[in-house]
Residue, then its C-alpha position, 0 to 999 in steps of 0.5 A: m175060192k167059194p164065198a164064205r158061208i152065211a155062216g153065229v149079241f150082248t154087255v152089262i156094265a156094273a160100276a159105282a159112279l158119281p150120282v150125276l153119271l148114274p142115271s145114264a149108265a143105268l139106262a144104258d141097254p144096247a141089247g134092249d135097244l137092238r132087240k127093239e130095232i130087230a122087232a120093228v123089222k118086218s119080213f123082207c127080201a133084198p139084194f146084197t153085195q158081199k166083200v171078204t177082206g183079209l188081215k191087212g184089209e185087202t179084198v179077198q173076194e166079192g160076190s152078190g145075191s139075194v136074202c129073204v127073211l120070214k120072221e113069223k116062221s124064223s126062216f131065211r133064204v140066202e142065194t149067192k149068185t157070184p162069184d159061185e152059186n150057193l144056197v142056204v135056206s131054213d124053215g126054222k127047224s133045219v138049215w140046208s147049205y147047198d153047193p150045186f157045183m159040188q152037188q153037196v148039201t150040209i144039213a144042221s138044226f136051226s137051234e144050233i146055228a141061230g146064234s152063230s149067224p146074223l140072219g139066225l138072230i134076226a129071224s129068232d126071238s129066242p131069249e136063250v139065243w140072244g142071251k149068249y151075246k154081249v152087245k154094244h153100240v158102235a157107229g152106225g149100228y151094233e156090235l155083238s160078241g159071244a161070251e165064249g169067243g167065236d165070230s163077232f157080228v156088226l148089224t146096221v139097223g134102224g127105222g125098221s130095216i137092216s142095211g147090212f151086217e158084217i161077220v168078223s172072225r177071231d183072226g180078224r178077217k171080215n165078211s161084209y154084206k151090204l143090203g139093197s132096197a128091201g121089198p116084201v117076200a114074194a108068194g112062192t119064195g121057198f123056205s125049205f129044200e128038196i134035195p136033188k137026186g144024186t146030191e151028197v148029204d151030210d146030215r148033222r142034225s142027229r150028231 
C-alpha cells in the first residue's frame, strides 16, 4: 500500500447571549487566530514521520520523509522516502505528484488543490481559499472543516512554527504527519518538476 498523498479552514457563531457573555463570544475568531499563526511561519524545511490509522485506530501504515514550504512563492515540496518513494511538488501554479516506481506523474492546478491540502493552505494567503473553511480551536491547535464536506484537517501551529498536521477523511481514517526540527530552505531546493523521459503523464490542469 502506498502512502496516502498529501492530498484539501473556518466558524462564525451568532447567538443572543447574556451581556456578561457577549464580549468573549464577539471576540472569538479562531479563523483569524489561525491566519495570524500561519502568517508568522516563515519558509522552512523539516523531516516528518507519517502514520495512517484505520477506523478502529489501528496503524495501517507508517512512513517518513521531508517537507519544504516556500511561502513567498506559494510553493511546497514533499518527499516521502519510506515505505515507498513519492514526490509531490508545487511551484505555486501547478502541482506534480510523481510515483517513480510506477513511472507516473499527475499534474493539477495549484488553485484547484490549495484548499484540499494542509500544505496548500499553509502556502496560500488567498482569502477565497481560506473562506471555504470553518475553523475551531482544539487542544494543541486548530480544526478546519470544509463547508461542503470532504476531508477535515487539524493543524498544530504556534510560536512561528508548525509541528504537525492531520488529514481526517469523511469515513474517519486519519493520516497524521509529525514534523521534526525545521530549518531554512536550502539553496537549490527544487519547487518545480522536470518529467523524466518515459513517464506516463496525467495532466488534469485543462480538464
